[in-house]
PDB file of N, H, CA, C and O in Angstrom:
ATOM      1  N   TYR A   1      19.405  24.714  27.055  1.00  0.00           N
ATOM      2  CA  TYR A   1      20.155  23.879  26.108  1.00  0.00           C
ATOM      3  C   TYR A   1      19.778  22.407  26.265  1.00  0.00           C
ATOM      4  O   TYR A   1      19.641  21.681  25.281  1.00  0.00           O
ATOM      5  N   GLN A   2      19.614  21.986  27.499  1.00  0.00           N
ATOM      6  H   GLN A   2      19.725  22.576  28.299  1.00  0.00           H
ATOM      7  CA  GLN A   2      19.217  20.597  27.779  1.00  0.00           C
ATOM      8  C   GLN A   2      17.855  20.293  27.152  1.00  0.00           C
ATOM      9  O   GLN A   2      17.640  19.227  26.575  1.00  0.00           O
ATOM     10  N   LYS A   3      16.942  21.260  27.282  1.00  0.00           N
ATOM     11  H   LYS A   3      17.116  22.126  27.751  1.00  0.00           H
ATOM     12  CA  LYS A   3      15.606  21.093  26.699  1.00  0.00           C
ATOM     13  C   LYS A   3      15.701  20.921  25.189  1.00  0.00           C
ATOM     14  O   LYS A   3      14.995  20.103  24.598  1.00  0.00           O
ATOM     15  N   MET A   4      16.580  21.698  24.577  1.00  0.00           N
ATOM     16  H   MET A   4      17.154  22.361  25.056  1.00  0.00           H
ATOM     17  CA  MET A   4      16.734  21.639  23.128  1.00  0.00           C
ATOM     18  C   MET A   4      17.275  20.279  22.706  1.00  0.00           C
ATOM     19  O   MET A   4      16.795  19.696  21.733  1.00  0.00           O
ATOM     20  N   GLU A   5      18.260  19.774  23.422  1.00  0.00           N
ATOM     21  H   GLU A   5      18.650  20.247  24.212  1.00  0.00           H
ATOM     22  CA  GLU A   5      18.819  18.450  23.109  1.00  0.00           C
ATOM     23  C   GLU A   5      17.759  17.365  23.243  1.00  0.00           C
ATOM     24  O   GLU A   5      17.663  16.466  22.408  1.00  0.00           O
ATOM     25  N   THR A   6      16.975  17.462  24.296  1.00  0.00           N
ATOM     26  H   THR A   6      17.054  18.192  24.975  1.00  0.00           H
ATOM     27  CA  THR A   6      15.902  16.495  24.512  1.00  0.00           C
ATOM     28  C   THR A   6      14.899  16.560  23.368  1.00  0.00           C
ATOM     29  O   THR A   6      14.455  15.530  22.861  1.00  0.00           O
ATOM     30  N   ARG A   7      14.548  17.776  22.969  1.00  0.00           N
ATOM     31  H   ARG A   7      14.909  18.612  23.381  1.00  0.00           H
ATOM     32  CA  ARG A   7      13.585  17.953  21.871  1.00  0.00           C
ATOM     33  C   ARG A   7      14.143  17.386  20.566  1.00  0.00           C
ATOM     34  O   ARG A   7      13.412  16.758  19.801  1.00  0.00           O
ATOM     35  N   VAL A   8      15.426  17.604  20.311  1.00  0.00           N
ATOM     36  H   VAL A   8      16.020  18.114  20.932  1.00  0.00           H
ATOM     37  CA  VAL A   8      16.067  17.073  19.103  1.00  0.00           C
ATOM     38  C   VAL A   8      15.986  15.546  19.108  1.00  0.00           C
ATOM     39  O   VAL A   8      15.645  14.938  18.094  1.00  0.00           O
ATOM     40  N   LYS A   9      16.299  14.933  20.243  1.00  0.00           N
ATOM     41  H   LYS A   9      16.576  15.427  21.066  1.00  0.00           H
ATOM     42  CA  LYS A   9      16.243  13.467  20.348  1.00  0.00           C
ATOM     43  C   LYS A   9      14.815  12.960  20.151  1.00  0.00           C
ATOM     44  O   LYS A   9      14.591  11.956  19.474  1.00  0.00           O
ATOM     45  N   ASP A  10      13.857  13.661  20.746  1.00  0.00           N
ATOM     46  H   ASP A  10      14.039  14.476  21.296  1.00  0.00           H
ATOM     47  CA  ASP A  10      12.448  13.282  20.582  1.00  0.00           C
ATOM     48  C   ASP A  10      12.039  13.347  19.115  1.00  0.00           C
ATOM     49  O   ASP A  10      11.388  12.437  18.602  1.00  0.00           O
ATOM     50  N   LEU A  11      12.425  14.429  18.447  1.00  0.00           N
ATOM     51  H   LEU A  11      12.954  15.169  18.863  1.00  0.00           H
ATOM     52  CA  LEU A  11      12.067  14.595  17.038  1.00  0.00           C
ATOM     53  C   LEU A  11      12.745  13.552  16.163  1.00  0.00           C
ATOM     54  O   LEU A  11      12.142  13.045  15.216  1.00  0.00           O
ATOM     55  N   GLU A  12      13.995  13.229  16.475  1.00  0.00           N
ATOM     56  H   GLU A  12      14.485  13.640  17.244  1.00  0.00           H
ATOM     57  CA  GLU A  12      14.699  12.197  15.705  1.00  0.00           C
ATOM     58  C   GLU A  12      13.998  10.847  15.853  1.00  0.00           C
ATOM     59  O   GLU A  12      13.839  10.112  14.879  1.00  0.00           O
ATOM     60  N   GLY A  13      13.583  10.532  17.070  1.00  0.00           N
ATOM     61  H   GLY A  13      13.711  11.129  17.862  1.00  0.00           H
ATOM     62  CA  GLY A  13      12.855   9.288  17.315  1.00  0.00           C
ATOM     63  C   GLY A  13      11.522   9.267  16.588  1.00  0.00           C
ATOM     64  O   GLY A  13      11.139   8.261  15.990  1.00  0.00           O
ATOM     65  N   GLU A  14      10.825  10.386  16.647  1.00  0.00           N
ATOM     66  H   GLU A  14      11.136  11.204  17.133  1.00  0.00           H
ATOM     67  CA  GLU A  14       9.528  10.510  15.978  1.00  0.00           C
ATOM     68  C   GLU A  14       9.699  10.372  14.466  1.00  0.00           C
ATOM     69  O   GLU A  14       8.903   9.712  13.798  1.00  0.00           O
ATOM     70  N   LEU A  15      10.735  10.995  13.943  1.00  0.00           N
ATOM     71  H   LEU A  15      11.382  11.531  14.485  1.00  0.00           H
ATOM     72  CA  LEU A  15      11.013  10.933  12.507  1.00  0.00           C
ATOM     73  C   LEU A  15      11.304   9.501  12.075  1.00  0.00           C
ATOM     74  O   LEU A  15      10.812   9.041  11.045  1.00  0.00           O
ATOM     75  N   SER A  16      12.105   8.806  12.871  1.00  0.00           N
ATOM     76  H   SER A  16      12.504   9.180  13.708  1.00  0.00           H
ATOM     77  CA  SER A  16      12.448   7.420  12.568  1.00  0.00           C
ATOM     78  C   SER A  16      11.200   6.539  12.566  1.00  0.00           C
ATOM     79  O   SER A  16      10.999   5.738  11.653  1.00  0.00           O
ATOM     80  N   THR A  17      10.374   6.691  13.582  1.00  0.00           N
ATOM     81  H   THR A  17      10.537   7.342  14.323  1.00  0.00           H
ATOM     82  CA  THR A  17       9.133   5.918  13.686  1.00  0.00           C
ATOM     83  C   THR A  17       8.202   6.223  12.518  1.00  0.00           C
ATOM     84  O   THR A  17       7.619   5.319  11.918  1.00  0.00           O
ATOM     85  N   THR A  18       8.073   7.506  12.208  1.00  0.00           N
ATOM     86  H   THR A  18       8.547   8.240  12.695  1.00  0.00           H
ATOM     87  CA  THR A  18       7.182   7.921  11.122  1.00  0.00           C
ATOM     88  C   THR A  18       7.672   7.398   9.783  1.00  0.00           C
ATOM     89  O   THR A  18       6.869   6.986   8.946  1.00  0.00           O
ATOM     90  N   ARG A  19       8.985   7.412   9.572  1.00  0.00           N
ATOM     91  H   ARG A  19       9.637   7.747  10.252  1.00  0.00           H
ATOM     92  CA  ARG A  19       9.550   6.871   8.326  1.00  0.00           C
ATOM     93  C   ARG A  19       9.242   5.389   8.187  1.00  0.00           C
ATOM     94  O   ARG A  19       8.871   4.919   7.111  1.00  0.00           O
ATOM     95  N   LYS A  20       9.400   4.648   9.298  1.00  0.00           N
ATOM     96  H   LYS A  20       9.701   5.030  10.171  1.00  0.00           H
ATOM     97  CA  LYS A  20       9.098   3.213   9.276  1.00  0.00           C
ATOM     98  C   LYS A  20       7.628   2.987   8.940  1.00  0.00           C
ATOM     99  O   LYS A  20       7.300   2.121   8.129  1.00  0.00           O
ATOM    100  N   GLN A  21       6.742   3.767   9.565  1.00  0.00           N
ATOM    101  H   GLN A  21       7.009   4.471  10.223  1.00  0.00           H
ATOM    102  CA  GLN A  21       5.308   3.642   9.299  1.00  0.00           C
ATOM    103  C   GLN A  21       5.011   3.955   7.835  1.00  0.00           C
ATOM    104  O   GLN A  21       4.208   3.275   7.197  1.00  0.00           O
ATOM    105  N   TYR A  22       5.663   4.985   7.313  1.00  0.00           N
ATOM    106  H   TYR A  22       6.316   5.538   7.831  1.00  0.00           H
ATOM    107  CA  TYR A  22       5.474   5.371   5.908  1.00  0.00           C
ATOM    108  C   TYR A  22       5.922   4.244   4.985  1.00  0.00           C
ATOM    109  O   TYR A  22       5.218   3.886   4.041  1.00  0.00           O
ATOM    110  N   ASP A  23       7.098   3.688   5.263  1.00  0.00           N
ATOM    111  H   ASP A  23       7.671   3.978   6.029  1.00  0.00           H
ATOM    112  CA  ASP A  23       7.622   2.600   4.429  1.00  0.00           C
ATOM    113  C   ASP A  23       6.698   1.385   4.458  1.00  0.00           C
ATOM    114  O   ASP A  23       6.462   0.752   3.429  1.00  0.00           O
ATOM    115  N   GLU A  24       6.177   1.062   5.645  1.00  0.00           N
ATOM    116  H   GLU A  24       6.368   1.576   6.481  1.00  0.00           H
ATOM    117  CA  GLU A  24       5.241  -0.062   5.766  1.00  0.00           C
ATOM    118  C   GLU A  24       3.957   0.214   4.993  1.00  0.00           C
ATOM    119  O   GLU A  24       3.444  -0.663   4.299  1.00  0.00           O
ATOM    120  N   ALA A  25       3.444   1.428   5.116  1.00  0.00           N
ATOM    121  H   ALA A  25       3.861   2.140   5.680  1.00  0.00           H
ATOM    122  CA  ALA A  25       2.210   1.790   4.419  1.00  0.00           C
ATOM    123  C   ALA A  25       2.416   1.741   2.906  1.00  0.00           C
ATOM    124  O   ALA A  25       1.543   1.300   2.159  1.00  0.00           O
ATOM    125  N   LYS A  26       3.584   2.199   2.474  1.00  0.00           N
ATOM    126  H   LYS A  26       4.293   2.558   3.081  1.00  0.00           H
ATOM    127  CA  LYS A  26       3.901   2.191   1.044  1.00  0.00           C
ATOM    128  C   LYS A  26       3.966   0.751   0.523  1.00  0.00           C
ATOM    129  O   LYS A  26       3.433   0.444  -0.543  1.00  0.00           O
ATOM    130  N   ALA A  27       4.622  -0.123   1.283  1.00  0.00           N
ATOM    131  H   ALA A  27       5.056   0.127   2.149  1.00  0.00           H
ATOM    132  CA  ALA A  27       4.716  -1.536   0.897  1.00  0.00           C
ATOM    133  C   ALA A  27       3.324  -2.170   0.859  1.00  0.00           C
ATOM    134  O   ALA A  27       3.014  -2.942  -0.049  1.00  0.00           O
ATOM    135  N   ASN A  28       2.492  -1.843   1.842  1.00  0.00           N
ATOM    136  H   ASN A  28       2.743  -1.216   2.579  1.00  0.00           H
ATOM    137  CA  ASN A  28       1.120  -2.367   1.867  1.00  0.00           C
ATOM    138  C   ASN A  28       0.325  -1.869   0.669  1.00  0.00           C
ATOM    139  O   ASN A  28      -0.441  -2.621   0.066  1.00  0.00           O
ATOM    140  N   ALA A  29       0.511  -0.596   0.327  1.00  0.00           N
ATOM    141  H   ALA A  29       1.133   0.015   0.817  1.00  0.00           H
ATOM    142  CA  ALA A  29      -0.207  -0.032  -0.820  1.00  0.00           C
ATOM    143  C   ALA A  29       0.204  -0.735  -2.109  1.00  0.00           C
ATOM    144  O   ALA A  29      -0.636  -1.003  -2.967  1.00  0.00           O
ATOM    145  N   ILE A  30       1.481  -1.030  -2.244  1.00  0.00           N
ATOM    146  H   ILE A  30       2.164  -0.812  -1.546  1.00  0.00           H
ATOM    147  CA  ILE A  30       1.970  -1.735  -3.436  1.00  0.00           C
ATOM    148  C   ILE A  30       1.350  -3.131  -3.504  1.00  0.00           C
ATOM    149  O   ILE A  30       0.899  -3.565  -4.564  1.00  0.00           O
ATOM    150  N   THR A  31       1.332  -3.825  -2.376  1.00  0.00           N
ATOM    151  H   THR A  31       1.699  -3.473  -1.515  1.00  0.00           H
ATOM    152  CA  THR A  31       0.744  -5.169  -2.311  1.00  0.00           C
ATOM    153  C   THR A  31      -0.745  -5.127  -2.643  1.00  0.00           C
ATOM    154  O   THR A  31      -1.243  -5.946  -3.416  1.00  0.00           O
ATOM    155  N   ILE A  32      -1.444  -4.170  -2.054  1.00  0.00           N
ATOM    156  H   ILE A  32      -1.040  -3.505  -1.427  1.00  0.00           H
ATOM    157  CA  ILE A  32      -2.881  -4.038  -2.303  1.00  0.00           C
ATOM    158  C   ILE A  32      -3.133  -3.680  -3.763  1.00  0.00           C
ATOM    159  O   ILE A  32      -4.076  -4.185  -4.373  1.00  0.00           O
ATOM    160  N   GLY A  33      -2.299  -2.816  -4.325  1.00  0.00           N
ATOM    161  H   GLY A  33      -1.533  -2.406  -3.830  1.00  0.00           H
ATOM    162  CA  GLY A  33      -2.431  -2.456  -5.735  1.00  0.00           C
ATOM    163  C   GLY A  33      -2.268  -3.663  -6.638  1.00  0.00           C
ATOM    164  O   GLY A  33      -3.003  -3.823  -7.612  1.00  0.00           O
ATOM    165  N   ALA A  34      -1.304  -4.512  -6.315  1.00  0.00           N
ATOM    166  H   ALA A  34      -0.706  -4.382  -5.524  1.00  0.00           H
ATOM    167  CA  ALA A  34      -1.079  -5.729  -7.108  1.00  0.00           C
ATOM    168  C   ALA A  34      -2.283  -6.665  -7.001  1.00  0.00           C
ATOM    169  O   ALA A  34      -2.714  -7.241  -8.001  1.00  0.00           O
ATOM    170  N   LYS A  35      -2.829  -6.818  -5.787  1.00  0.00           N
ATOM    171  H   LYS A  35      -2.479  -6.350  -4.975  1.00  0.00           H
ATOM    172  CA  LYS A  35      -4.015  -7.664  -5.597  1.00  0.00           C
ATOM    173  C   LYS A  35      -5.201  -7.112  -6.381  1.00  0.00           C
ATOM    174  O   LYS A  35      -5.959  -7.865  -6.993  1.00  0.00           O
ATOM    175  N   LEU A  36      -5.350  -5.799  -6.357  1.00  0.00           N
ATOM    176  H   LEU A  36      -4.734  -5.187  -5.860  1.00  0.00           H
ATOM    177  CA  LEU A  36      -6.443  -5.153  -7.080  1.00  0.00           C
ATOM    178  C   LEU A  36      -6.314  -5.401  -8.578  1.00  0.00           C
ATOM    179  O   LEU A  36      -7.291  -5.751  -9.240  1.00  0.00           O
ATOM    180  N   ASN A  37      -5.111  -5.219  -9.110  1.00  0.00           N
ATOM    181  H   ASN A  37      -4.317  -4.935  -8.573  1.00  0.00           H
ATOM    182  CA  ASN A  37      -4.883  -5.465 -10.540  1.00  0.00           C
ATOM    183  C   ASN A  37      -5.195  -6.908 -10.906  1.00  0.00           C
ATOM    184  O   ASN A  37      -5.820  -7.171 -11.933  1.00  0.00           O
ATOM    185  N   GLN A  38      -4.760  -7.841 -10.066  1.00  0.00           N
ATOM    186  H   GLN A  38      -4.252  -7.627  -9.231  1.00  0.00           H
ATOM    187  CA  GLN A  38      -5.003  -9.263 -10.311  1.00  0.00           C
ATOM    188  C   GLN A  38      -6.505  -9.560 -10.316  1.00  0.00           C
ATOM    189  O   GLN A  38      -6.998 -10.280 -11.184  1.00  0.00           O
ATOM    190  N   ALA A  39      -7.219  -9.006  -9.348  1.00  0.00           N
ATOM    191  H   ALA A  39      -6.818  -8.421  -8.643  1.00  0.00           H
ATOM    192  CA  ALA A  39      -8.665  -9.231  -9.262  1.00  0.00           C
ATOM    193  C   ALA A  39      -9.379  -8.640 -10.477  1.00  0.00           C
ATOM    194  O   ALA A  39     -10.309  -9.245 -11.011  1.00  0.00           O
ATOM    195  N   GLU A  40      -8.942  -7.456 -10.912  1.00  0.00           N
ATOM    196  H   GLU A  40      -8.186  -6.964 -10.478  1.00  0.00           H
ATOM    197  CA  GLU A  40      -9.560  -6.829 -12.084  1.00  0.00           C
ATOM    198  C   GLU A  40      -9.326  -7.662 -13.345  1.00  0.00           C
ATOM    199  O   GLU A  40     -10.228  -7.818 -14.169  1.00  0.00           O
ATOM    200  N   LYS A  41      -8.106  -8.197 -13.490  1.00  0.00           N
ATOM    201  H   LYS A  41      -7.374  -8.071 -12.821  1.00  0.00           H
ATOM    202  CA  LYS A  41      -7.801  -9.051 -14.647  1.00  0.00           C
ATOM    203  C   LYS A  41      -8.666 -10.308 -14.630  1.00  0.00           C
ATOM    204  O   LYS A  41      -9.219 -10.716 -15.651  1.00  0.00           O
ATOM    205  N   GLU A  42      -8.771 -10.912 -13.444  1.00  0.00           N
ATOM    206  H   GLU A  42      -8.322 -10.580 -12.614  1.00  0.00           H
ATOM    207  CA  GLU A  42      -9.567 -12.138 -13.307  1.00  0.00           C
ATOM    208  C   GLU A  42     -11.037 -11.863 -13.614  1.00  0.00           C
ATOM    209  O   GLU A  42     -11.696 -12.647 -14.297  1.00  0.00           O
ATOM    210  N   LEU A  43     -11.539 -10.748 -13.104  1.00  0.00           N
ATOM    211  H   LEU A  43     -11.004 -10.112 -12.549  1.00  0.00           H
ATOM    212  CA  LEU A  43     -12.930 -10.374 -13.353  1.00  0.00           C
ATOM    213  C   LEU A  43     -13.166 -10.150 -14.844  1.00  0.00           C
ATOM    214  O   LEU A  43     -14.175 -10.599 -15.388  1.00  0.00           O
ATOM    215  N   GLN A  44     -12.245  -9.463 -15.502  1.00  0.00           N
ATOM    216  H   GLN A  44     -11.425  -9.098 -15.060  1.00  0.00           H
ATOM    217  CA  GLN A  44     -12.381  -9.217 -16.937  1.00  0.00           C
ATOM    218  C   GLN A  44     -12.379 -10.531 -17.710  1.00  0.00           C
ATOM    219  O   GLN A  44     -13.152 -10.705 -18.652  1.00  0.00           O
ATOM    220  N   GLY A  45     -11.509 -11.453 -17.310  1.00  0.00           N
ATOM    221  H   GLY A  45     -10.881 -11.311 -16.545  1.00  0.00           H
ATOM    222  CA  GLY A  45     -11.461 -12.765 -17.946  1.00  0.00           C
ATOM    223  C   GLY A  45     -12.776 -13.514 -17.798  1.00  0.00           C
ATOM    224  O   GLY A  45     -13.259 -14.127 -18.750  1.00  0.00           O
ATOM    225  N   LEU A  46     -13.356 -13.463 -16.600  1.00  0.00           N
ATOM    226  H   LEU A  46     -12.963 -12.966 -15.826  1.00  0.00           H
ATOM    227  CA  LEU A  46     -14.636 -14.132 -16.361  1.00  0.00           C
ATOM    228  C   LEU A  46     -15.758 -13.482 -17.160  1.00  0.00           C
ATOM    229  O   LEU A  46     -16.630 -14.170 -17.691  1.00  0.00           O
ATOM    230  N   ARG A  47     -15.734 -12.158 -17.244  1.00  0.00           N
ATOM    231  H   ARG A  47     -15.025 -11.599 -16.813  1.00  0.00           H
ATOM    232  CA  ARG A  47     -16.750 -11.459 -18.045  1.00  0.00           C
ATOM    233  C   ARG A  47     -16.649 -11.866 -19.511  1.00  0.00           C
ATOM    234  O   ARG A  47     -17.661 -12.079 -20.179  1.00  0.00           O
ATOM    235  N   ASN A  48     -15.413 -11.970 -20.002  1.00  0.00           N
ATOM    236  H   ASN A  48     -14.591 -11.797 -19.460  1.00  0.00           H
ATOM    237  CA  ASN A  48     -15.212 -12.380 -21.394  1.00  0.00           C
ATOM    238  C   ASN A  48     -15.726 -13.799 -21.620  1.00  0.00           C
ATOM    239  O   ASN A  48     -16.382 -14.072 -22.625  1.00  0.00           O
ATOM    240  N   GLN A  49     -15.427 -14.705 -20.681  1.00  0.00           N
ATOM    241  H   GLN A  49     -14.895 -14.483 -19.864  1.00  0.00           H
ATOM    242  CA  GLN A  49     -15.908 -16.094 -20.788  1.00  0.00           C
ATOM    243  C   GLN A  49     -17.434 -16.126 -20.785  1.00  0.00           C
ATOM    244  O   GLN A  49     -18.060 -16.861 -21.548  1.00  0.00           O
ATOM    245  N   HIS A  50     -18.012 -15.316 -19.912  1.00  0.00           N
ATOM    246  H   HIS A  50     -17.503 -14.719 -19.291  1.00  0.00           H
ATOM    247  CA  HIS A  50     -19.467 -15.265 -19.812  1.00  0.00           C
ATOM    248  C   HIS A  50     -20.067 -14.745 -21.118  1.00  0.00           C
ATOM    249  O   HIS A  50     -21.041 -15.299 -21.626  1.00  0.00           O
ATOM    250  N   ALA A  51     -19.483 -13.686 -21.650  1.00  0.00           N
ATOM    251  H   ALA A  51     -18.691 -13.235 -21.237  1.00  0.00           H
ATOM    252  CA  ALA A  51     -19.974 -13.115 -22.909  1.00  0.00           C
ATOM    253  C   ALA A  51     -19.872 -14.138 -24.037  1.00  0.00           C
ATOM    254  O   ALA A  51     -20.775 -14.253 -24.866  1.00  0.00           O
ATOM    255  N   ASP A  52     -18.765 -14.881 -24.061  1.00  0.00           N
ATOM    256  H   ASP A  52     -18.032 -14.788 -23.388  1.00  0.00           H
ATOM    257  CA  ASP A  52     -18.587 -15.919 -25.086  1.00  0.00           C
ATOM    258  C   ASP A  52     -19.643 -17.013 -24.931  1.00  0.00           C
ATOM    259  O   ASP A  52     -20.204 -17.483 -25.921  1.00  0.00           O
ATOM    260  N   ALA A  53     -19.912 -17.415 -23.695  1.00  0.00           N
ATOM    261  H   ALA A  53     -19.456 -17.033 -22.890  1.00  0.00           H
ATOM    262  CA  ALA A  53     -20.887 -18.479 -23.432  1.00  0.00           C
ATOM    263  C   ALA A  53     -22.287 -18.031 -23.840  1.00  0.00           C
ATOM    264  O   ALA A  53     -23.054 -18.811 -24.405  1.00  0.00           O
ATOM    265  N   VAL A  54     -22.616 -16.782 -23.553  1.00  0.00           N
ATOM    266  H   VAL A  54     -21.993 -16.148 -23.093  1.00  0.00           H
ATOM    267  CA  VAL A  54     -23.937 -16.249 -23.896  1.00  0.00           C
ATOM    268  C   VAL A  54     -24.085 -16.155 -25.415  1.00  0.00           C
ATOM    269  O   VAL A  54     -25.168 -16.384 -25.952  1.00  0.00           O
ATOM    270  N   ALA A  55     -23.008 -15.821 -26.093  1.00  0.00           N
ATOM    271  H   ALA A  55     -22.128 -15.634 -25.656  1.00  0.00           H
ATOM    272  CA  ALA A  55     -23.037 -15.645 -27.552  1.00  0.00           C
ATOM    273  C   ALA A  55     -23.233 -16.969 -28.289  1.00  0.00           C
ATOM    274  O   ALA A  55     -23.705 -16.986 -29.426  1.00  0.00           O
ATOM    275  N   GLN A  56     -22.872 -18.074 -27.641  1.00  0.00           N
ATOM    276  H   GLN A  56     -22.489 -18.059 -26.717  1.00  0.00           H
ATOM    277  CA  GLN A  56     -22.954 -19.381 -28.334  1.00  0.00           C
ATOM    278  C   GLN A  56     -24.313 -20.001 -28.293  1.00  0.00           C
ATOM    279  O   GLN A  56     -24.512 -21.089 -28.834  1.00  0.00           O
TER     280      GLN A  56
END
């Protein structure tokens, strides 16, 4: 019974740690996604400016 209680506590701790890691990774992914979108928009804008300059 003692072993089982210890295992339950270990698993609860592991679950808590893993949840925190997951939440951090999710937040990082959201941040990286936003940066990626911003960079893609900026790149598209520069391509459009370049195309306009070449056309003139």
